[in-house]
N, C-alpha and C positions, 0 to 999 in steps of 0.2 A: 913752166910757172904753174903753180897749183891754183885751182879755182877756189873761190870762197867756200863752197860746199866741202872741199877736202880739207881745209884748214880751220874752219870755224864750226863747232858743233851746235846744232839746234836740237829741238826735241822732235821725236817721232821720225817721220820720213825725211826730214831736213838734216839728219845727222851726217857725220863725216863718212867718207868712203871706208876708212878703217873700222869704224864702229859697225857699219852696215855689213862689212865683210865678216866681222866676228860673229854678228848676229846670224848671218846666213849659214855659216859653218856649223854653229851650235844647233840651229833649227834642223838642218839636214841630218846631223849625227843623231839627234834625239828622236826625230820623226822616223828615221831609218830603224831605230830600235823598236818603235811602237809597230812597225810593219813587218819586221822579220823575227821578233822574239815573242813567242806566244804570251808569256807572263806579262808583257808590257802592252798587249793589244787593247786594254781598257783604258789606256792613257791617251790624252790629247796634249800636244805641245803647240802653244799659241804665242805669237808675238803681239806685244802691245795690247794685251787683253785687259780691259777695264775692270778692276776690282776695287774701285775707290781711287787709289793711287795706281799708276799703270807701270808695272815692271816691264822690262824688255821682253822677258819670256816667262810665261806661266805654264806650269804642267798641272793638268787636271786629271783626276782619276774618275772614271765613269762608275757611278753606283746605279742601283735600280731607280733611285729617286732624283738624282742630280749629278752634276759634275763638280767635284770637290778639289779646290786647289791643294796641291801637295808640295809644290816647290816653286821657287822664284829664282830668276837670274836677272841681274842688273848689269849693264855694261856702261862704263863711264871713262872719262879722261882721268888720268892718275891724280890730278888735282882735286877731283870730285869724290874721291873714294870715301872720305869720312861722311859726307852727306848721304851718299847712296847706301853705306852700311846702316846709318840711322834709319833711312827709309825702309830698308828690308827688315831691320829689327822690329820696327813699329808694325809692319805688315804681318810679320810672323807672330808677334805678340797678340795681335787681334784675331789670328786664325790658328787655333791649336792643331788643325789638321796638317799644316805646312811643316814638313819635316826637314827641309833643306833649303838654304838660300846661298847663292854665290854672287859675289860682286867681282866682275872682271874689269880691272882698271888698266888702261893702256896709255902709252905715249907712242911716238912714231917707231921706236925700236925696243920697246919693253912691254911685257904684259905681267901684271900682278894679280893673283887670285886670293880672295878672302872668302872664307866659308863660315856660315852660321848654320847651326843644326839644333835639333830639339834634344834637350838633355832628358835624362830619366825622370827628373822631377817635373818635366813638361815645360820648363823655362827655356828661353832661347840662350844659346851659348855665347861666349864672347867670341869675336872674330878670330879665326885661325888662318894662317897662311897654308892653304890647301886647295887643290883643284879637283878633288874627287867629288862627283855628283852622285850621291848615295842612292837616290831614287832609281836611277838606271844603271848604277855601277859603272860609270863612265869617268875617266880622267879627262877633264875638259882641256888640260894643258896639251894633251896628245892630239885632241881634235884641232887645236889651234896652232900646231907646230909650224905650219907653213905660212901662217897669216902675217906675222910680224918678222 
């Protein structure tokens, strides 16, 4: 029998086991890139970092003056994908430095990826079914192959 924490999602640390497993795998893969690939060494990968609204993952690039958000990842139940896409689109519209956003929507046996990215005219794209995380050149679907 599943516990309530495994079947009912809450916000933050009270999320489901599957949500937290997806989050952990993404954090490990992206942080590994920052530690092992020199061109990514000026990036920080943080969970639940408050930028007004709190995405599950924020990627910051360190500059001489500050840490600038350059990407967001949001993880949600499949039924919540539209609201999380709107959340990321709004966050990206407010911050022109953000180049990439991915919503990872899951059910117990399926994962769906929707990507937002910065267009040449600096607007935010429409959602595309795509798991490529451009900032680190990582295919998130490969990172999560064994999770679902």
